[in-house]
Backbone as XML, in Angstrom:
<?xml version="1.0"?>
<chain id="A" units="angstrom">
  <residue number="1" name="MET">
    <atom name="N" x="0.821" y="-1.185" z="0.000"/>
    <atom name="CA" x="0.000" y="0.000" z="0.000"/>
    <atom name="C" x="0.871" y="1.257" z="0.000"/>
  </residue>
  <residue number="2" name="LEU">
    <atom name="N" x="1.984" y="1.186" z="0.686"/>
    <atom name="CA" x="2.883" y="2.331" z="0.697"/>
    <atom name="C" x="3.454" y="2.589" z="-0.698"/>
  </residue>
  <residue number="3" name="HIS">
    <atom name="N" x="3.605" y="1.521" z="-1.477"/>
    <atom name="CA" x="4.074" y="1.659" z="-2.853"/>
    <atom name="C" x="3.098" y="2.500" z="-3.678"/>
  </residue>
  <residue number="4" name="TRP">
    <atom name="N" x="1.808" y="2.251" z="-3.517"/>
    <atom name="CA" x="0.802" y="3.018" z="-4.260"/>
    <atom name="C" x="0.796" y="4.473" z="-3.812"/>
  </residue>
  <residue number="5" name="THR">
    <atom name="N" x="1.022" y="4.713" z="-2.521"/>
    <atom name="CA" x="1.080" y="6.081" z="-2.018"/>
    <atom name="C" x="2.210" y="6.854" z="-2.680"/>
  </residue>
  <residue number="6" name="ILE">
    <atom name="N" x="3.378" y="6.229" z="-2.758"/>
    <atom name="CA" x="4.524" y="6.876" z="-3.381"/>
    <atom name="C" x="4.279" y="7.090" z="-4.875"/>
  </residue>
  <residue number="7" name="THR">
    <atom name="N" x="3.630" y="6.124" z="-5.520"/>
    <atom name="CA" x="3.320" y="6.256" z="-6.946"/>
    <atom name="C" x="2.410" y="7.451" z="-7.201"/>
  </residue>
  <residue number="8" name="PHE">
    <atom name="N" x="1.353" y="7.600" z="-6.417"/>
    <atom name="CA" x="0.437" y="8.725" z="-6.600"/>
    <atom name="C" x="1.104" y="10.043" z="-6.235"/>
  </residue>
  <residue number="9" name="LEU">
    <atom name="N" x="2.011" y="10.031" z="-5.261"/>
    <atom name="CA" x="2.725" y="11.241" z="-4.903"/>
    <atom name="C" x="3.628" y="11.700" z="-6.044"/>
  </residue>
  <residue number="10" name="ILE">
    <atom name="N" x="4.335" y="10.768" z="-6.651"/>
    <atom name="CA" x="5.194" y="11.104" z="-7.785"/>
    <atom name="C" x="4.350" y="11.584" z="-8.966"/>
  </residue>
  <residue number="11" name="LEU">
    <atom name="N" x="3.227" y="10.936" z="-9.202"/>
    <atom name="CA" x="2.320" y="11.357" z="-10.270"/>
    <atom name="C" x="1.829" y="12.781" z="-10.029"/>
  </residue>
  <residue number="12" name="ALA">
    <atom name="N" x="1.501" y="13.105" z="-8.778"/>
    <atom name="CA" x="1.043" y="14.451" z="-8.450"/>
    <atom name="C" x="2.149" y="15.478" z="-8.673"/>
  </residue>
  <residue number="13" name="LEU">
    <atom name="N" x="3.376" y="15.136" z="-8.300"/>
    <atom name="CA" x="4.490" y="16.064" z="-8.489"/>
    <atom name="C" x="4.771" y="16.323" z="-9.972"/>
  </residue>
  <residue number="14" name="VAL">
    <atom name="N" x="4.773" y="15.262" z="-10.763"/>
    <atom name="CA" x="5.034" y="15.411" z="-12.197"/>
    <atom name="C" x="3.898" y="16.189" z="-12.864"/>
  </residue>
  <residue number="15" name="ALA">
    <atom name="N" x="2.669" y="15.869" z="-12.511"/>
    <atom name="CA" x="1.533" y="16.581" z="-13.097"/>
    <atom name="C" x="1.553" y="18.051" z="-12.695"/>
  </residue>
  <residue number="16" name="GLY">
    <atom name="N" x="1.955" y="18.337" z="-11.474"/>
    <atom name="CA" x="2.046" y="19.724" z="-11.033"/>
    <atom name="C" x="3.120" y="20.487" z="-11.784"/>
  </residue>
  <residue number="17" name="LEU">
    <atom name="N" x="4.243" y="19.838" z="-12.029"/>
    <atom name="CA" x="5.319" y="20.490" z="-12.783"/>
    <atom name="C" x="4.918" y="20.767" z="-14.232"/>
  </residue>
  <residue number="18" name="LEU">
    <atom name="N" x="4.102" y="19.892" z="-14.787"/>
    <atom name="CA" x="3.676" y="20.052" z="-16.178"/>
    <atom name="C" x="2.448" y="20.945" z="-16.322"/>
  </residue>
  <residue number="19" name="GLY">
    <atom name="N" x="1.862" y="21.364" z="-15.207"/>
    <atom name="CA" x="0.742" y="22.287" z="-15.269"/>
    <atom name="C" x="-0.633" y="21.650" z="-15.237"/>
  </residue>
  <residue number="20" name="PHE">
    <atom name="N" x="-0.706" y="20.365" z="-15.039"/>
    <atom name="CA" x="-2.003" y="19.686" z="-14.948"/>
    <atom name="C" x="-2.475" y="19.736" z="-13.497"/>
  </residue>
  <residue number="21" name="THR">
    <atom name="N" x="-3.050" y="20.855" z="-13.112"/>
    <atom name="CA" x="-3.379" y="21.068" z="-11.702"/>
    <atom name="C" x="-4.516" y="20.163" z="-11.221"/>
  </residue>
  <residue number="22" name="GLY">
    <atom name="N" x="-5.462" y="19.857" z="-12.083"/>
    <atom name="CA" x="-6.569" y="18.981" z="-11.673"/>
    <atom name="C" x="-6.088" y="17.579" z="-11.346"/>
  </residue>
  <residue number="23" name="ILE">
    <atom name="N" x="-5.248" y="17.048" z="-12.213"/>
    <atom name="CA" x="-4.703" y="15.707" z="-11.988"/>
    <atom name="C" x="-3.773" y="15.717" z="-10.774"/>
  </residue>
  <residue number="24" name="ALA">
    <atom name="N" x="-3.000" y="16.783" z="-10.626"/>
    <atom name="CA" x="-2.082" y="16.879" z="-9.489"/>
    <atom name="C" x="-2.850" y="16.926" z="-8.171"/>
  </residue>
  <residue number="25" name="GLY">
    <atom name="N" x="-3.929" y="17.673" z="-8.145"/>
    <atom name="CA" x="-4.735" y="17.766" z="-6.925"/>
    <atom name="C" x="-5.384" y="16.449" z="-6.562"/>
  </residue>
  <residue number="26" name="ALA">
    <atom name="N" x="-5.937" y="15.792" z="-7.560"/>
    <atom name="CA" x="-6.593" y="14.503" z="-7.311"/>
    <atom name="C" x="-5.581" y="13.453" z="-6.868"/>
  </residue>
  <residue number="27" name="SER">
    <atom name="N" x="-4.426" y="13.435" z="-7.501"/>
    <atom name="CA" x="-3.406" y="12.452" z="-7.154"/>
    <atom name="C" x="-2.864" y="12.682" z="-5.744"/>
  </residue>
  <residue number="28" name="SER">
    <atom name="N" x="-2.699" y="13.941" z="-5.379"/>
    <atom name="CA" x="-2.192" y="14.215" z="-4.032"/>
    <atom name="C" x="-3.219" y="13.840" z="-2.968"/>
  </residue>
  <residue number="29" name="GLN">
    <atom name="N" x="-4.490" y="14.041" z="-3.261"/>
    <atom name="CA" x="-5.524" y="13.637" z="-2.301"/>
    <atom name="C" x="-5.584" y="12.123" z="-2.161"/>
  </residue>
  <residue number="30" name="ILE">
    <atom name="N" x="-5.457" y="11.408" z="-3.263"/>
    <atom name="CA" x="-5.440" y="9.947" z="-3.214"/>
    <atom name="C" x="-4.231" y="9.472" z="-2.417"/>
  </residue>
  <residue number="31" name="ALA">
    <atom name="N" x="-3.071" y="10.112" z="-2.630"/>
    <atom name="CA" x="-1.864" y="9.746" z="-1.891"/>
    <atom name="C" x="-2.051" y="9.988" z="-0.398"/>
  </residue>
  <residue number="32" name="GLN">
    <atom name="N" x="-2.678" y="11.080" z="-0.025"/>
    <atom name="CA" x="-2.921" y="11.366" z="1.387"/>
    <atom name="C" x="-3.850" y="10.331" z="2.010"/>
  </residue>
  <residue number="33" name="ILE">
    <atom name="N" x="-4.909" y="9.983" z="1.312"/>
    <atom name="CA" x="-5.856" y="8.989" z="1.832"/>
    <atom name="C" x="-5.176" y="7.633" z="2.000"/>
  </residue>
  <residue number="34" name="LEU">
    <atom name="N" x="-4.393" y="7.223" z="1.007"/>
    <atom name="CA" x="-3.701" y="5.942" z="1.100"/>
    <atom name="C" x="-2.678" y="5.936" z="2.226"/>
  </residue>
  <residue number="35" name="PHE">
    <atom name="N" x="-1.994" y="7.068" z="2.444"/>
    <atom name="CA" x="-1.012" y="7.139" z="3.517"/>
    <atom name="C" x="-1.680" y="7.039" z="4.883"/>
  </residue>
  <residue number="36" name="ILE">
    <atom name="N" x="-2.806" y="7.710" z="5.063"/>
    <atom name="CA" x="-3.537" y="7.622" z="6.332"/>
    <atom name="C" x="-4.045" y="6.208" z="6.554"/>
  </residue>
  <residue number="37" name="LEU">
    <atom name="N" x="-4.550" y="5.580" z="5.502"/>
    <atom name="CA" x="-5.010" y="4.198" z="5.603"/>
    <atom name="C" x="-3.853" y="3.266" z="5.962"/>
  </residue>
  <residue number="38" name="PHE">
    <atom name="N" x="-2.689" y="3.515" z="5.360"/>
    <atom name="CA" x="-1.500" y="2.734" z="5.680"/>
    <atom name="C" x="-1.134" y="2.888" z="7.154"/>
  </residue>
  <residue number="39" name="LEU">
    <atom name="N" x="-1.166" y="4.113" z="7.672"/>
    <atom name="CA" x="-0.822" y="4.331" z="9.076"/>
    <atom name="C" x="-1.813" y="3.654" z="10.020"/>
  </residue>
  <residue number="40" name="VAL">
    <atom name="N" x="-3.094" y="3.724" z="9.684"/>
    <atom name="CA" x="-4.113" y="3.080" z="10.523"/>
    <atom name="C" x="-3.897" y="1.563" z="10.545"/>
  </residue>
  <residue number="41" name="LEU">
    <atom name="N" x="-3.656" y="0.973" z="9.382"/>
    <atom name="CA" x="-3.430" y="-0.472" z="9.326"/>
    <atom name="C" x="-2.131" y="-0.864" z="10.026"/>
  </residue>
  <residue number="42" name="LEU">
    <atom name="N" x="-1.129" y="0.000" z="9.974"/>
    <atom name="CA" x="0.125" y="-0.265" z="10.674"/>
    <atom name="C" x="-0.086" y="-0.288" z="12.187"/>
  </residue>
  <residue number="43" name="VAL">
    <atom name="N" x="-0.833" y="0.680" z="12.698"/>
    <atom name="CA" x="-1.108" y="0.727" z="14.139"/>
    <atom name="C" x="-1.935" y="-0.486" z="14.562"/>
  </residue>
  <residue number="44" name="VAL">
    <atom name="N" x="-2.937" y="-0.836" z="13.778"/>
    <atom name="CA" x="-3.753" y="-2.015" z="14.099"/>
    <atom name="C" x="-2.891" y="-3.272" z="14.092"/>
  </residue>
  <residue number="45" name="SER">
    <atom name="N" x="-1.986" y="-3.374" z="13.142"/>
    <atom name="CA" x="-1.100" y="-4.532" z="13.065"/>
    <atom name="C" x="-0.190" y="-4.614" z="14.285"/>
  </residue>
  <residue number="46" name="PHE">
    <atom name="N" x="0.359" y="-3.469" z="14.706"/>
    <atom name="CA" x="1.209" y="-3.459" z="15.897"/>
    <atom name="C" x="0.424" y="-3.847" z="17.141"/>
  </residue>
  <residue number="47" name="LEU">
    <atom name="N" x="-0.782" y="-3.310" z="17.273"/>
    <atom name="CA" x="-1.589" y="-3.630" z="18.447"/>
    <atom name="C" x="-1.984" y="-5.101" z="18.460"/>
  </residue>
  <residue number="48" name="LYS">
    <atom name="N" x="-2.357" y="-5.624" z="17.325"/>
    <atom name="CA" x="-2.745" y="-7.029" z="17.236"/>
    <atom name="C" x="-1.547" y="-7.932" z="17.514"/>
  </residue>
  <residue number="49" name="GLY">
    <atom name="N" x="-0.389" y="-7.576" z="16.988"/>
    <atom name="CA" x="0.823" y="-8.365" z="17.229"/>
    <atom name="C" x="1.270" y="-8.275" z="18.679"/>
  </residue>
  <residue number="50" name="GLY">
    <atom name="N" x="1.117" y="-7.109" z="19.294"/>
    <atom name="CA" x="1.502" y="-6.936" z="20.686"/>
    <atom name="C" x="0.612" y="-7.731" z="21.624"/>
  </residue>
  <residue number="51" name="VAL">
    <atom name="N" x="-0.686" y="-7.757" z="21.344"/>
    <atom name="CA" x="-1.621" y="-8.524" z="22.166"/>
    <atom name="C" x="-1.368" y="-10.009" z="21.987"/>
  </residue>
  <residue number="52" name="ARG">
    <atom name="N" x="-1.130" y="-10.438" z="20.770"/>
    <atom name="CA" x="-0.880" y="-11.845" z="20.492"/>
    <atom name="C" x="0.398" y="-12.314" z="21.164"/>
  </residue>
  <residue number="53" name="GLY">
    <atom name="N" x="1.431" y="-11.479" z="21.154"/>
    <atom name="CA" x="2.702" y="-11.855" z="21.747"/>
    <atom name="C" x="2.628" y="-12.001" z="23.256"/>
  </residue>
  <residue number="54" name="LYS">
    <atom name="N" x="1.788" y="-11.246" z="23.933"/>
    <atom name="CA" x="1.689" y="-11.310" z="25.397"/>
    <atom name="C" x="0.810" y="-12.479" z="25.872"/>
  </residue>
  <residue number="55" name="THR">
    <atom name="N" x="-0.090" y="-12.954" z="25.048"/>
    <atom name="CA" x="-0.977" y="-14.024" z="25.484"/>
    <atom name="C" x="-0.319" y="-15.391" z="25.392"/>
  </residue>
  <residue number="56" name="HIS">
    <atom name="N" x="0.697" y="-15.554" z="24.525"/>
    <atom name="CA" x="1.309" y="-16.857" z="24.380"/>
    <atom name="C" x="2.453" y="-16.970" z="25.318"/>
  </residue>
</chain>
């Protein structure tokens, strides 16, 4: 998922440099949403792994 975030971020940067502001804006918003989703899943994974490790 982090790979897709970086891909959309690079797409937004290139589109912004070339003057395609609509595509750049949409790509940056998609990158932000994917990054937040990645962070939420990372925290859930850490919490789930931490709980699992203490019970065994």
